[in-house]
C-alpha positions, 0 to 999 in steps of 0.5 A, a space after each residue: 432453439 439453441 443452447 446459451 452455453 454454446 453461444 461464443 463470445 468474445 472474451 480477453 483471455 487474462 495476461 499470465 502472472 508474473 513469476 515471483 521469485 522466492 527473494 521477492 517475499 522477503 520482508 525488508 525491516 527498519 534495520 535493513 533500511 537502516 544499515 542501507 542509509 548508513 552504507 549510503 551515507 557512511 553514517 553510523 548505523 544508529 545514527 541512520 536508524 535515528 535519521 529513519 526514524 524521524 523521517 517515519 515520524 515526519 510522515 506520520 505527524 503529516 498524515 495525522 494533520 491531514 497533509 498529503 506526503 508524496 515520497 518520489 520514485 515510491 508513491 504519495 500517500 494521503 488521508 481519505 475520508 470513508 463515508 458511514 455505511 451499514 452492515 452485518 455484524 459478523 457471526 449474526 444477521 444483526 445489522 449495524 451502523 458504522 461510523 466515518 473514519 479517515 483511512 490513509 490511501 497509498 498511490 504508486 509512482 507511475 515510474 515504480 510500476 513500470 519498474 517492477 
């Protein structure tokens, strides 16, 4: 009988992971984005920050109302229901019921996926 480990199988080799430059791991925060808006529009940074806050507030309100939000060239946000399920309490073997909830799901735009 042949050893099962000596079987040859056709497996796909995984593509090498793309290299990520150190600069790409930086976080971009509200201040940086507000400055970018100010540079692009000519608005003062304070007004840019308030405009940015208004956009974020509008997105959050739409999601709270169950609406989806499309961000052209970036992706879309939508509220997704998650069914109730049973689970195990961490640290014990006690079975618990996890209630149904809603969560925000993000889907990246194809154009952005191609550019990344």
